[in-house]
N, C-alpha and C positions, 0 to 999 in steps of 0.2 A: 569615603570614595566608594561609589558603586560601579559595578561592571556588568555589562550585558551578559546574560546567560548564553552559552553557545547553542546554536541550533541543533536539534536532534538529528539533522540530516545534512550531509555535505551537499550543498545545493547546486553549485555551478561548476562547470569546467574552468580551467585556468583562464580562458578568454572571456568569462562572464556569461557564456551561453548555457542553456540548460544542459545537464549532463546527458551522456549517451544512454545511461541506464535510467532514464526519466520514469518509465513505468514502475520500476522497483523503488525509486525515490518517493513516488506518490504513495505507494503501499506503506512504506516505512513511516511517512508523514502522518498517515491515518492513525497509526499507533500512538502518535504524540498528541492527538486531539483530546480535548475535554468533552464530556458528555453533551454540553450545550452547543457543540460544534457540528451537530448532526441535524438534518432537516426532518420534517414530518414523515418523509418516506423512509427514514432511517439511514439514508446515505449521507456522507460527510458534505459539508458546505464547501463549494468550490472556492469562494473568496477566502475562507479561513485557511483552507489547504494552501492557497497561493501565498498567504502571509507566512506560513510555516516553511514553505519550500523556497520562497524568494524568487519565484518565477511563475509565469502564467500557465494555466492548464485549461483544458476544455472540459465541459461536462462529460463528454464522451471518454476522455482519459480518466476522469474520476470514476465514471461508471465501470470501466474495465477494471480498474484497481479494486473497486468494491466487489465486483463479481469474483475476482481472483481470491480475495480474502474470504468471501462467503464460501467459495468452493473448497478452499483448504480447511476452513473451520468445520464444514459439514462432513468432510470425509472421515471415515473410520480411522482410528489410530493404527490399526494393523495394516501393514503393507502400504502405508502412506507414501506416495511417490509422485514425481512429476507426471509420469505416464498415467497413473490413476486419475489425477486431476484433469489432465487433458481429455481422457476418455469420458469421464463422468460429466465434465462441465461443457465440453464442446469448444474449449479455448485451444484450438489446434496450434496457434502460434504462441502459446505460453512459453516464456523463456525461463531458464534456470534461475536467473536473477530475480524475476518476479516470484517464482515459487519459493525461493529461499527467503525473500523479504516477508512473504505472507506466512511462511512456516515459523519465522522468528516471532511473529505476533500471536501465534496459536497458543491458547492456554495449554500448559504442559500437563500431560497425563489425562487429558479429558477426551473422551470419545463423544461424538455428537450423536 
């Protein structure tokens, strides 16, 4: 008997709608992708992300998640904070949930 592997992300609210923290879920899902899930530009494939997430996203939502990940990964380890990322990236509306999701995917102990 085989069983399906659990999704790396809790995809939906109890009513089946996309979760309120959708941007953070998209960031977390990027961390679950294989190397062949990224396009020529280096950004993750929207359709592959949708399969992982279990709900539809736009290219704009994917692009934002990718920008947050890149900003967190490019920031120096010293004094890494939400405020630093907002200041350096221009993502004035960056949420704590997005920052935390991106930080969880950042390689440990590596400064860019």
